[in-house]
C-alpha positions as CSV (number, residue, x, y, z in Angstrom):
1,M,-21.7,9.4,0.7
2,K,-21.1,9.2,4.5
3,I,-17.4,8.1,4.9
4,L,-14.9,7.0,7.5
5,I,-11.1,6.6,6.7
6,Y,-9.9,4.7,9.6
7,G,-6.2,5.8,9.5
8,A,-4.7,9.0,9.3
9,G,-1.6,8.6,8.0
10,V,-0.5,9.5,4.4
11,I,-2.8,7.3,2.3
12,G,-5.7,8.0,4.8
13,Q,-5.2,11.8,4.6
14,V,-4.7,11.4,0.3
15,Y,-7.8,9.6,-0.1
16,G,-10.1,11.6,2.8
17,G,-9.0,14.9,1.1
18,R,-9.9,13.9,-2.5
19,L,-12.9,12.5,-1.3
20,I,-13.8,15.7,0.4
21,Q,-12.9,17.5,-2.6
22,A,-15.2,15.2,-4.5
23,G,-18.3,16.3,-2.2
24,H,-18.6,13.4,0.3
25,A,-18.9,13.7,4.1
26,V,-15.2,12.5,5.4
27,T,-14.4,11.7,8.8
28,L,-11.2,11.1,9.8
29,L,-10.3,8.4,12.8
30,A,-6.7,8.9,13.7
31,R,-4.8,6.4,15.9
32,A,-2.7,9.3,17.0
33,P,-4.0,12.0,19.8
34,A,-6.4,14.8,18.2
35,S,-3.8,17.1,18.8
36,G,-1.8,16.0,16.1
37,P,-1.3,17.9,12.6
38,P,-4.8,16.8,11.0
39,A,-6.9,17.9,13.9
40,R,-4.9,21.1,14.5
41,H,-4.2,22.4,10.9
42,G,-6.7,19.9,9.0
43,I,-5.1,18.0,5.8
44,A,-2.5,19.7,3.6
45,L,-2.2,17.7,0.1
46,R,0.8,18.8,-2.0
47,A,0.7,17.4,-5.7
48,D,2.1,19.1,-9.4
49,G,3.5,22.0,-7.3
50,Q,0.3,22.8,-5.9
51,T,-1.2,22.4,-1.9
52,V,-4.6,22.3,-0.9
53,R,-6.1,22.0,2.8
54,Y,-9.2,20.3,4.0
55,F,-11.3,20.6,7.2
56,P,-12.8,16.9,8.1
57,P,-13.8,15.9,11.5
58,V,-10.9,14.3,13.3
59,I,-11.9,11.7,16.0
60,T,-9.8,9.2,17.9
61,T,-12.4,6.4,18.9
62,M,-15.0,4.6,17.1
63,P,-18.2,6.3,17.0
64,A,-21.6,4.5,17.4
65,E,-22.9,5.7,14.2
66,S,-22.9,3.8,10.6
67,F,-21.3,4.8,7.6
68,D,-22.0,3.9,3.9
69,V,-17.9,3.5,3.5
70,V,-15.0,2.7,5.7
71,F,-11.8,2.8,4.6
72,V,-9.1,0.9,6.4
73,C,-5.3,2.6,5.7
74,V,-3.7,1.6,8.6
75,R,-0.2,-0.2,8.4
76,H,0.2,-3.9,8.1
77,D,1.3,-4.3,11.6
78,Q,-1.7,-1.9,13.2
79,L,-4.6,-4.5,11.3
80,A,-4.7,-7.2,13.6
81,P,-5.8,-5.2,16.5
82,V,-8.4,-2.8,14.8
83,L,-10.1,-6.0,13.3
84,P,-12.4,-6.5,15.9
85,T,-13.5,-2.9,16.3
86,L,-14.1,-2.9,12.2
87,A,-16.1,-5.9,12.6
88,R,-18.5,-4.1,15.0
89,I,-19.2,-1.2,12.8
90,P,-22.9,-1.3,11.4
91,G,-23.6,-1.7,7.8
92,G,-21.8,-0.3,4.7
93,K,-18.7,-1.7,3.1
94,V,-15.1,-2.0,4.6
95,V,-12.7,-1.4,1.9
96,F,-8.8,-2.2,2.6
97,L,-6.1,-0.1,1.2
98,L,-2.9,-1.4,2.8
99,N,-0.1,-4.1,2.6
100,H,-1.6,-7.4,3.6
101,C,-0.7,-10.9,2.1
102,T,-2.2,-13.2,4.6
103,G,-5.3,-13.8,6.6
104,L,-7.2,-12.6,3.8
105,T,-9.8,-15.2,4.6
106,D,-10.1,-14.6,8.4
107,I,-10.8,-10.9,7.5
108,R,-13.8,-11.7,5.2
109,D,-15.1,-14.6,8.0
110,L,-14.7,-11.8,11.0
111,I,-16.3,-8.8,9.4
112,G,-18.7,-10.3,6.5
113,P,-17.7,-11.3,3.1
114,E,-20.4,-9.4,1.6
115,R,-18.9,-5.9,3.4
116,V,-15.3,-6.7,2.8
117,L,-13.7,-5.3,-0.2
118,L,-10.1,-5.9,-0.7
119,G,-7.9,-3.3,-2.4
120,F,-4.8,-1.3,-2.6
121,P,-3.8,2.3,-2.9
122,G,-2.7,3.9,-6.2
123,A,-1.1,6.9,-4.7
124,G,2.3,7.2,-2.2
125,G,4.0,10.1,-0.7
126,G,5.6,11.3,2.6
127,R,4.9,13.5,5.5
128,M,6.9,17.1,5.1
129,P,8.1,18.7,8.3
130,D,5.3,21.1,8.3
131,G,2.5,18.2,8.1
132,T,1.9,18.5,4.3
133,I,1.5,15.3,2.4
134,Q,3.4,15.1,-0.7
135,Y,2.0,12.6,-3.0
136,T,1.8,11.4,-6.3
137,Q,-0.8,9.2,-8.1
138,I,1.3,6.1,-9.6
139,R,1.0,5.8,-13.1
140,Q,1.9,2.3,-13.2
141,Q,-0.1,1.0,-10.4
142,H,-3.6,2.3,-10.1
143,T,-6.0,2.0,-7.2
144,T,-6.9,-1.4,-7.4
145,L,-10.0,-3.1,-6.2
146,E,-11.6,-6.6,-6.2
147,R,-14.8,-5.9,-7.4
148,D,-16.2,-2.8,-9.4
149,G,-19.6,-0.7,-8.0
150,V,-20.4,2.0,-6.1
151,V,-16.9,2.6,-4.6
152,A,-15.2,2.0,-7.4
153,R,-17.1,4.9,-9.1
154,M,-16.8,7.0,-5.8
155,L,-13.1,6.6,-6.3
156,R,-13.1,7.4,-10.0
157,D,-15.1,10.5,-9.4
158,A,-12.3,11.7,-6.9
159,G,-10.0,11.3,-9.8
160,F,-8.5,8.1,-8.7
161,P,-7.8,5.9,-12.0
162,V,-9.1,2.3,-10.9
163,D,-8.5,-1.2,-11.8
164,V,-10.6,-4.0,-11.0
165,H,-9.1,-7.2,-10.4
166,A,-10.8,-10.6,-9.4
167,D,-8.4,-12.5,-7.8
168,M,-6.8,-9.6,-5.0
169,D,-5.7,-12.6,-2.7
170,G,-2.9,-13.0,-5.4
171,W,-2.3,-9.8,-6.4
172,L,-1.6,-8.8,-2.6
173,K,0.8,-11.5,-2.2
174,T,2.3,-10.4,-5.8
175,H,2.6,-6.9,-4.3
176,A,4.1,-8.0,-0.8
177,V,7.3,-10.0,-2.8
178,F,7.8,-6.8,-5.0
179,I,7.6,-4.2,-2.3
180,T,9.8,-6.2,0.4
181,A,11.9,-6.8,-2.1
182,A,12.7,-3.5,-3.4
183,G,12.3,-2.0,0.4
184,A,15.1,-4.1,1.6
185,A,17.3,-3.0,-1.4
186,I,16.5,0.7,-1.0
187,L,17.2,0.3,3.1
188,A,20.6,-1.8,2.1
189,A,21.6,1.3,0.1
190,G,21.0,3.8,2.9
191,G,17.3,4.4,2.7
192,D,18.4,6.2,-0.7
193,N,16.4,5.2,-3.7
194,A,18.7,7.1,-6.4
195,A,21.9,5.7,-4.7
196,L,20.1,2.0,-5.3
197,A,19.4,3.1,-8.9
198,A,22.9,4.3,-9.5
199,D,24.1,0.7,-8.3
200,R,23.3,-1.8,-11.2
201,A,24.6,-4.7,-9.5
202,R,22.4,-4.2,-6.8
203,V,19.3,-3.5,-9.1
204,S,20.1,-6.7,-10.9
205,H,20.1,-8.3,-7.3
206,L,16.6,-7.0,-6.9
207,V,15.2,-7.7,-10.2
208,A,16.5,-11.6,-9.2
209,A,14.9,-11.8,-6.0
210,V,11.6,-10.6,-7.2
211,G,11.6,-13.0,-10.2
212,E,12.4,-15.9,-7.6
213,G,9.6,-14.6,-5.5
214,F,7.4,-14.8,-8.0
215,A,8.1,-18.1,-9.0
216,A,7.9,-19.4,-5.4
217,L,4.2,-18.2,-5.6
218,T,3.4,-19.9,-9.0
219,R,4.6,-23.2,-7.6
220,Q,1.9,-22.8,-4.9
221,G,-0.9,-22.1,-7.7
222,V,-0.7,-18.3,-6.9
223,A,-1.6,-16.2,-9.8
224,V,1.0,-13.7,-10.2
225,A,-0.7,-10.2,-11.0
226,P,-0.9,-7.8,-12.6
227,R,0.3,-9.2,-15.6
228,P,2.9,-6.3,-16.5
229,L,4.4,-6.8,-13.1
230,R,5.1,-10.4,-13.9
231,I,6.4,-9.9,-17.5
232,I,9.0,-7.5,-16.3
233,F,10.6,-9.7,-14.0
234,T,9.7,-13.2,-15.2
235,A,9.9,-12.7,-19.0
236,V,12.2,-9.9,-19.9
237,P,15.7,-10.2,-20.1
238,R,17.6,-9.2,-16.5
239,F,19.5,-6.7,-18.1
240,A,16.7,-5.0,-19.7
241,A,14.7,-4.9,-16.5
242,T,17.3,-4.0,-14.3
243,R,17.8,-0.5,-16.8
244,Y,13.9,-0.3,-16.3
245,W,14.1,-0.6,-12.7
246,Q,17.0,1.7,-12.4
247,A,14.5,4.3,-14.0
248,Q,11.9,3.9,-11.9
249,L,13.7,4.0,-8.8
250,R,15.0,7.6,-9.8
251,G,11.8,8.9,-10.7
252,P,8.4,9.5,-9.0
253,L,7.5,5.7,-8.3
254,G,10.8,5.5,-6.3
255,T,11.2,8.9,-5.1
256,L,8.0,9.7,-4.1
257,A,6.0,6.5,-3.7
258,I,8.1,3.7,-2.7
259,A,11.2,5.1,-0.9
260,P,9.4,7.8,1.7
261,H,7.2,4.6,2.9
262,I,10.0,2.2,3.2
263,R,11.9,4.8,5.5
264,A,9.1,5.7,7.2
265,T,7.9,2.0,8.4
266,R,11.3,0.5,8.5
267,D,10.9,-0.5,12.1
268,T,7.3,-1.0,12.0
269,E,5.6,-2.4,8.9
270,F,8.3,-3.3,6.9
271,P,9.7,-6.1,8.9
272,A,6.4,-7.5,9.6
273,L,5.6,-7.7,6.0
274,A,8.9,-9.2,5.1
275,A,8.4,-11.9,7.9
276,D,5.3,-12.6,6.1
277,V,6.9,-12.8,2.8
278,R,9.3,-15.3,3.9
279,K,6.9,-17.5,5.4
280,L,5.2,-17.0,1.9
281,V,7.7,-18.2,-0.2
282,A,9.4,-20.9,2.2
283,G,9.9,-24.5,0.9
284,H,8.7,-23.7,-2.6
285,G,12.0,-23.5,-4.5
286,P,15.5,-21.9,-4.3
287,T,15.3,-17.9,-3.3
288,P,18.7,-17.5,-2.6
289,H,18.5,-13.4,-3.9
290,L,15.2,-12.6,-2.3
291,D,16.5,-14.4,1.0
292,S,19.6,-12.4,1.5
293,L,17.6,-9.4,0.8
294,L,15.0,-10.0,3.4
295,A,17.3,-11.7,6.2
296,A,18.4,-8.5,7.8
297,Y,14.8,-7.1,8.0
298,A,12.2,-10.0,8.5
299,R,11.6,-10.5,12.5
């Protein structure tokens, strides 16, 4: 299939490279100058001790041609300015793989509800000094889409486990609460996920904060999902949930998926997402632990 990856960050390069490997014709649209690493050296992906390099065409402006699928992999704070451009792309599905928990109806209305496919990536990682993307596929959270179909099959063929969730609005709101609380806790520990994991009191505070946020969503009629995430924060005793998240923060989820992204976006995407979450839960019940975590970062 003819694919455009809109955004040349970690997620754009991971999904672009894997789709090239699966045999698709991928073009990478980089918002940075064309002299950046993907244009000069291609996409270099490192996982499980091996590095593979791909060389897609890299462009910096939207072409006039149509694509079968456009994957939108920009940061949350970059989304609003690019939506008018996305709306002008002729034909094909527009798949959103990024943090966004508000304005979803506006996105559908602007681009067309039949064309929009909301989702979230099931991979995470960071950029190494030489430009290589070191990443991991997140065992606990697969790539998630709101509908099954051609895009889901294409991603599965590229080696991505895919889950389908009909209520991506609730799913994305749930994830936003979790990731902002976890990110704020990591930043409060100096950006060090291992240091956070070693501090039982701070992780317990994080567990309480996420539970408060999920309760605030529930009071609004938002379905908190996926179920395992809801259970660990709302049904499992806090001492057990704290131990679980201490282990997760020390492992690949914290080290390769969450912490690198939070550190890289602490002055860009993260404050914008934290501000959205504060507005999302405001007035829907007591959230003292969540408020204390997000107050320093939401602007």
